Structures are given as C-alpha cells and as structure tokens.
C-alpha positions, 0 to 999 in steps of 0.5 A: 362272584368278582364281576357279579359284584362289580358288574351287576346292579338292581333295576326295576325289572331284575334284581341282579341285572348284568350292566355290561356285556360280556364275551366269554371264550372257554379253552378245552384241551383233552376234554378239560378246560385249560382256560379262559378269556373274557371282554367286556363291552360298554359298562354302563358307567352313568349308573355310578352317579345315577340311578332311577326310582327302585333302582341300586347302584352296582352290588359292590358298593352295598356289599362293601358297607355291609360287610367291611369290620367296623375298623376298616370301615372307620379307616376309610370314613364309610357310613351307611348307605343312605348317606351316599348320594350316589347310592340313596337316588333310587330309595331302598338300599336293600334287596329282599332275599339278598344278604350283602354281607355274606356276598361281601365275604363270598367275594373276598374268598374269590379275591384270595382264590385269584391271588389278590394281596391285601394291599391290593384289596386295600386299594380297591376298597380306597378307590370304591370309598372315594367314589363315594365320597365323591357323590357327597361333595356339593357345590355352591354358585357365587358371583365374580367378575360379573360371571356365576362359578361354583365353589366347594361347599365343604372341603371335608369330603375332598380332604377325604377323597384326597387322603384315600388316593394319596393326591393332591387335595388342591389338585382335586378340588381345581379338577372339579372346579376349574378347566385347563387349556393349554396353550403354547406358552401357559396353562389357563384355568378357567372356573366351571359353573355349578352344572359344569363341576357337578359333570367334572365330579361325575366324570371323575367318579365314572373314570374310576369306577370304569378303569378299576372294572377294566383292570379287574377283567384284565387281572382276571385274564391274566390269571386264567389265559390259556398257556397254548392254542386249544379249542374253545366254546365262547359264551356271548351274554348281551344286553336285552332290548331295553325300553325303559321310563327313560331311555338314553344313550346307554338304551341306544347302543343297546339296542343297536347291539340287539338290531345288529345281532338280530340281523346276525340271527337271521342270516344264521337261521336262514343259512342253516335252512339253506344248508338243510335244504341243499343237503336233502337236494331240495330246490331252495325257494326264497322266504320272505322275512322282516329286514331290520337292515334299514334300522341298523343303517339309520343308526349307524351308516355312514355319513349321516347315521345317528351315531355317525351325526353324534360323532361329528357333534361330539368334535365341536366345542359349541354343540350341544344336544340340541344341535344334535337333535336338530340334525338328526330331525333334519336328516332322518325327518322323513325316514319312516323308521324315525319319528319327531316328537309333535311337541319340542321336546329333546327326544326322538323315536326309532322304530325297532324290530321289537318296537318303537323306542323313545330316546330322550337326548339329555347328555348324549355328548357327555357320555359319547365323549367321555374323555379324562383331561390331561390335568386329571389324568397328570393328578391320579398319575401323581398318585401315592397309591400304586394302584390309582397311579398304575391304572391312570397311567396305563390309560394315558399310555393307551391314549398316547398309542392311539394318537401315534397310530393316528399320525404314522396313518396320515400323511400330513399332521392333524389334530388328534381326535380321540375315538367316542364311545360310540365309535369304540362300541360300534368297533367291538360290535363288529369284531364280536360278530366276526369272532361269531361268524368263525363260530357255530352258533347257537342261541338261548334266550331267557324270558321273564315270566313277569315284571314283578319279580315274584315266583309262581307268576306267569303274565302272558303279555310279558312273555309275548312281548319278550318273545317278539323283542328276542325275535323268536316269533319271526324265527318261527314263522320263517320255519313254519314257511318252509317244512318244520317237521323233518323225520327220517324213513325208518322212524315215519314207518316205525311211528306210522305203520301201524297207526295208518294200517297201509303199506308205506313204500320204503325209500325215496319216490323217484321223480320229482320226490313229492308224495301223491295225494292218492298215497297220503290219503288212504294213509290218513283214512280219507276216502277222498282228499280234503281241499289242499290236503296232502298237496305237493306243497305239504310234504317232500320225499327226498334223500333220507328223510320226509319234510312235513306241513305242521298241518299234515304232521298233526294229522298223522299224530291224531291218526296215530293216538286215534288207533293207540286209543282203540288199541288200548280199549280193546285190550283193557276190555278183554283184560277186565271181562277176563279179572271180573269172571275170575274174581266173580267165581272166587267171591261167590264161594266164599260169600256162601261160606261167609254168610253161614258164619256171619249169621251165627255171629251176628246172633251171638254178638247181639245177645251178648251186646244185649245182655251187657246193656241191661247190666250197665243200665242197672248199675247206672240207675243203682249208682244215680240213687245212692249218689243222690242219697249220699249227697243229701246226707253230705248237705245236711251234715255240712261234709263233702267228701273228698273223693267226689271228683265227678261234681268237682270236675264240672267246675274246670274250664281249662286245666289250671292244675299246673299253676304254681302255688306257694310252698307254705300254702302246699303245706297247708293243703297237703295236711288237710288233705284226708281230714274233716273241718275241726269245728264243722260240728259248731255251725248248725242250722237255726230258725231266723230270729225276728228282725227289724229292717234296716232303712239305711241299706238302700241303693244310692241314687246315683248308682246307675252312674257307675257302670263297671265299663266306666271303671275299666276305662278309667283304672284298668291298664288295658281297656279289656274286661271278661274271663282269662283262662291263662296267667296275667302279663300285667296287673288289671289296675295301675300298681306300684311297681313293687306290688305287680309280682304279688298281683299276678300271683294272686290271679294265678291263685284265683284261677286255681281256686275257681278251676281246680277239681281237687279242691273241696271241703277243708282244703277250699276253705284253707286255699280261699283264707289264703287269697283273702289274707294277701288282701289283708295284710297288703291294703294296696292289692285289695282292690286289685283282688277284687277286680280280679275276681269280678273280672272272671265271673264276668262272661263265665260259660262254666256255671259252676265255676262262675259260682266258686267265683262269686263265692270268692268275692263274697269271701273277700267283702267279709274281710275287707271292702273295696276303696271309695273309688271302686265301690259304687261301681263294684256294687253297680256290677254286683246289682247287675250280674250277681249270680243267683243268690249272691246278689243280695248277699253281696249288696248287703256287705257292699252297702255296711260298708259304705255306710260305716266308711261315710264318717271315716275309713273303717279298718279291715279285719285281723283274720280271714273268715271263719268257718261260720262265714264260709258256710253262710256265704255258700248257703247264701244265708245270715248268721246268728250267734248265741248271746248270754248276758250276765242278768241271766238273758240268753238269745241269738244275735244277728250279725248284720254284715256277715259277709264283711265280719264286721259285727261290733259289739254295738250292733249286738247291742242294739237290740238290748236297749243299749246307746249307740257307740263303744264306749263304757261296756265291752264283749267277752267270749266263753270257750270251755274254762277260758274267757277272752274280752274284746274292746268295743272297736274290735270284731266279734268274727275275728276272735271266732276266726282266732279260735278256730 
C-alpha cells in the first residue's frame, strides 16, 4: 500500500497505473520468505507538476487530503484538492469506486507496521503539503534595467512552505526567482524570467517528491533486507509500451526500455527453442524473425543515438530543445525508422516494434538534466526538519562521490559533468538485464480488454494492438515456424491409438528419425496422402517425443474426436433401446390397470360435480331473488343494512382502512355502529308542490372562461389534477402554514369516506358531517376541501367511489359555498363533469350561493347538514317543509337551496305574499310542547340539524 500510494496514479487508460518500474527480489530460505529487496526505476516526476486531462497526480495527495483529521489539515494549512494547481489540472479529482479516506487509513496502518515513528509520519505529510503549496506560488513579470524579471505575486504560500519545511522564507524565495553563479570570489544572483521561475519552482517540487520516494524505498529495503545469502525469486514490474496523445521524454525512456526488454525476450525465446531442439537431437534451422536492434541503436548507440545527442546537448548552456531536434534530424533524417514532421513542428517519430510513436521535444533538456542547484541543496540541508535535511544531505553526498570517482578515474583535472537522467536510466537498464540473464525468466503479459475502464467489455482491436505491442504475436509466429506441438511417445499412443485404429510403432524411428507419409496416411484414414500432408517437414520422431506441425495435430484431434463421437453414439443407441423396452413393458401393465380404475373414478367424479353445480346454481338464484326483494324494501324504508358488505365493497379502489382518523370521530362511529337512524321516520317522500320557476338561476354568460384547468394552474401548488389513491404530501392549494396539517388530515378523511367499505347508514352520515364541520369551523379550509373533493371525482375509474365523492361535494355545498375566486370554476366543473343526477343539484346550490353573495358575503351554516338534506342529496331530490301560519292556513314550503341549507324565512314567505326582506317577522318551529323561534337572518335547516 505504501509504494502504491506514492508511485501509482490515474491515467487515461488505467485508474491505478504504476508510474515507476520496480524490480523485487524475494529471498527464500527452507521454502519461507526471509527477505526482499525493491529497486525502482525512472519515477515519473513530471506528474507531480503536470497532469493531462482526465488524469490525476499520485494517489497519496488525494488520500492525505481526504483522510487527515481536521486538526492536522489546519496545522498544514490544507484545503480541498480542487484548490491546488498541482492536483486540479486533470479535471475530476475523484475516481469512481475508490475511497481515498479508507486508503489513507490503510496507509497509516502500513506505516505503523513498518515502524515509521509519529515524527517521521508528520515529516512526510509536511513534505507532501509543501509540494502542494509550492504549486500555488504564482509569479508576475515586471521590468527592471530593461529586462523582464519574475516576482512572487503573494508571499503567503512562500511563508507556508518555508514554515512546513523549516527553512528561510527569503532563501526559498530567492531560490525560485534568482539563479546563483559561483565564481572564485563571489556569488552572482541573476533574476529569472517568469517561465524560468516556474521551472525552478517545479524543479524543487519534483526533487522533494523524488527524494521522499527514494527514501521510502530505502526504508522498506532496510526493514526487509535478507540477513544472509539465499535463493531468490525476482519479479519485474516494468512499464508497458506507451503511445499517448502527448509523448514526452518519459515515454521515450519507457518505450526504449520496452524495446530493450523485447530484444531480451526474443533472445530468450530463441535460446529455449534452440536448447529444445538440441536436447531432442534435431538439426537446428535458423528461423527468421523481426530484429529490433536497429531501433535500439537509433535511440542509444554511440555517438549519435538520440539519447546520446540529448546528453551532449544537456552539457551546453546555450542548447535548447530546438537545437537538440535539429541535430536529431541531421543525423537520423535518412534512417527508415526515424521520421521528420512534414510541417516545422517540434517533434519526431520513431518506428518501434509495436508501431510508430511521435514524441514532442518540449522540455526534453530540462527533464534530462534534472540537477539540483547547489544553493537549493544548501537551503534545504539547513532545514530544521530532520527528514528534509537528511534527504538533501544524502543527495549532496551522492553528488560528491560521483565527482570524486570522476577525478580518480581521470589523469587530468576536468570539470565535473553530472550524469543525466537518460544516462542513469540506460545504466540501470543494463544492470537490470544482466540480473535477468543470470536468472531463469518467465514472462507474464497483462492485457486490458478495453480503454473505457468498464467491466464485461471486450474490444478486439484494443486487445490485438496490445498483443502486437507485447510481442506475443511475434512469439507465436516464431513457435509456429518450428514444431509447436511436442508430445511424449506414451502420451501419444494412449491418446491416439484407439482413435486411428492402427498399431503404431513404439520408440523412435531410426535413420533420419522422420515419419513417412505411408505411415501417417493409414493412421489418419487417407487412402492416398493429400498434397503436403504428413510430409517430413510436418512431423519428427526423436529421442523422447514427437514434434508435430499444427496442421497434422489438428487432423489427429479431428480423427480422435470423430471416433469418440461414433463410440458415444453406439453406446447411447444400445442403452436407450434397453431402457425403452423395459419401460414399455412396465407401462403397458400399469396402463391397463390404471384405465379400469380411472374410468370408474371419472364417472363418479362427474356425477358429484354435476350435483354440486346444480345445488350451487339453485342457491345463487335464491340469493339473487331474496336480495333484490330485500333491497327494494330497504330503499323504501330509508334503511341500509349494516351487514350489506358486498355492495359496499364495490366502492373500494384501494385499501384505505389503515388511514388514521381522529379519536373523537372513532368514538362516534363506534357508538353509532349497529344503531338505526333516530329520525329516519321524519323524512318521507311527498308529492312535489307547484313551483314557480326562478328566473335568477341561470348560468353566467362568461362561464366558459373559467375552466378548472385554469384554476389549477393559478391556485394549485402543483399543476396536477386527478384522482389520488395515496395521502397528500402537501395541500392542493396555497394555504397558511398552520392550516397545512389540517388540510392533509381532511384529505385522509375524504379517502376513507369515498373508499371505506365499512361505512354505511348512520356511520356514513356521521363521517360526512365530521368532514363538513371541518369546513364550517375553519373558513380558510373551505376552498381546499371543495378542491380535494373535486380532485377525487375527476377521472375516477370506480363508479361507486365517484358517486360517493359527488355526494360529499353536494353535502359540502349544502353547508358552505366556495369563495368568489373559486365559485365560477367549480360551477363550470360541475356543469361539465357532474355524475348522473348530481349536476342540477350542485348547479342549483352554487347558483343560489352566487346570487346571494352579490350584495355581500353570505355567512355559512352553523351546523352540518341534517338527515333531510342527506336523504335529498342521495336521491337528488328537493326538500319540502310543513309550513303552518297562525291564521290556520298550512302547506308545504320548498327549500329553494336544499343543498346549501340557506332556506331563510323570506324564501318560505315569498309564496304568502309577504314583502322581500327579513325585518318585522319571524319563523318558529314546534317540537312537542317546545317552541323555538328564529330571527329572519337565521337558517331554518340549522335549527333542524340542532334538534336532530
């Protein structure tokens, strides 16, 4: 986990790509691991300061930012990954499926297991934090002495980095804005341009990270170093061939390593082939293959290989990337493996064994030189942080040793020439190959099925290109040129003797040890061998094995598969015949017995079924006749039986019995269960009295301008209108916050009223009056209540459920009327979509309310509707009251607005010739010996409800 966090990063092709090469030697003693040594090659330092699109920096930065506690992040002045220039260049800072915080906790556990102290861990996090803050140091240019120089925009980041690394802020600022030239007498400070200052800043960041990575590798090696000499297994995890959109110095080194290892791979394959042939006493025949040595020479051969030219250019202070490119063009322009660009672009193309790759030479010299200036070394050696000082002190000692070696190896004094990255990499590669040559190598090729990083997706072109890059296709071709199938004699006889049906000779064939066509023809069933079949060039019989060509091997396998197929068919044929005959005899005995018993059983079963069907049919006829008779009597008497569950169940759309209802309403329903309506006998059907048509009851002329959809868009919270089967999450209309809960409770009651199959008779009346009473007691809920009822009858697929909704809507209109903002919309809705006989009932109630509300707002009822109004609404009929005058006259007075229960005294008195108005007269109601008198502005039906 430690090297993975510090050495792996997300690339465009791999979310966990290793950006360094490692050679791990695992030492074994008595079959147990006793130690290991890890060598690392060419860490991609440029990734610390630059990432391409959709790529990330090394995992450790993101894991540290995600996993450090808030207190430590504050100590190191850390923020989110998006705020750092070194982390946000690639775009997205997260990898799907990777938990950076969890990986950081795993990293801390690994550090504790490797005995990293708390101070060392803090020093590591200080160095990583300083690298991030260095990336946020920005420069601006200004002119002085007729030249442009760089200055730091804000010194805050400089001070933060200096505090984390315990160095001088002024010295750090000078290190990235000035170049120091040492003479015999003094130091000359030359100001840098903005571009050079950015390079100096990035160079310090890359040096910090690379030294830290090397120190971690050395620490791991010291802990697991073997105590004594032992046998070892070495594992090389090296870079794969890379061809990116932008290929730089790192890709050139990586592909050069792949070329070198491919050459080594070819030599190993040929050596194994040659040893195998010599061991079997077969004459070795040279096999042609694609040799990539010219490409290796193009890159590294002295004196004019590309890397050699790059090293020479790195020694000249005035050399640039352009001069390096021109020298490459000059020396290799005619090389068939080297291609110059058609346009004057800073790039060149090399034809590798895996294909052509174009390299951009931008900053080739800077990346190859990669030396730490002496003033930077002195600055960080003076750090008060022990780990930082030791890192740069150790690096300074390495440089000093290299200088002393050069002086001792030269007879005359010469200027010290620091080894370049390319030179060090070539030397490391040579040492690596030498180690591998001393071993018995095995090669494992890892292939990616696709470049989209998706599971279960196989792209043939991607895989084929990787097979070509890795040299697998070339290896297969080399093996195919020889004899790829090698079978021991005994294995061959056991496998093919029964298949070909011939007696094969045992042991090697003497003479030239080549099989004859006359021998292989009968084995393969050939009357005469085909052209080229089983020729001496296709098979060899040698000391211990047979060497076959692929074509002959496939022919043998086909013959063997055919023989096995015929044998299996014969065996199956005889086995099936035996089992079928045995089963037929058994079935014939059983069928005869079964038929005799089945006929008797079926005859008895048919008789019982016909008898049950006849009895059931007679029962259904009796039930239907009796129920029709009983329902007819119940409708005339006004009673609905409580146990009439079947008819009530028809109204149920969804199960609403689980919806909560108030405790007080539950108590009323339980008290009313099983009881008959007390005043049911007071409501009877009477012949309608003579009525005069009311000319005021006409639909408004602009009624078509008020569709319900317009009201829904303007007054509903959500522009949705239609039946709901689940409770509301928010009121339909816009209400005050304190009324919202009450509105939601009312909607649950409406769902129960319309869909509960257990409501009927007195319970239904009580339930409906409870809903109406909510509208009477809270005026602000009236429009919401009417809108909810209208919503539930719109597009209701259950006729019985819809009828109960219209009954509730008509009953609500009996008690109160909608507001002026809603009345015409509701009237239009009723006029267009009312159920059956409810259209004239609801129209009359609404138009009476609108006619009376013109002079002023009419007051609502004080009591919910009476039994008279419920009965009239159920049967869509008008109401008539017995009217007795004190002069002895009596008659029936029709309540003009039965559904709205606003039959004021003047409405009853119009037919008596009294003047319109309510002053100077009253109406009294006599019940037994009691008299109840009403003023002219009271409601007669309220008094009836109160008495009920």
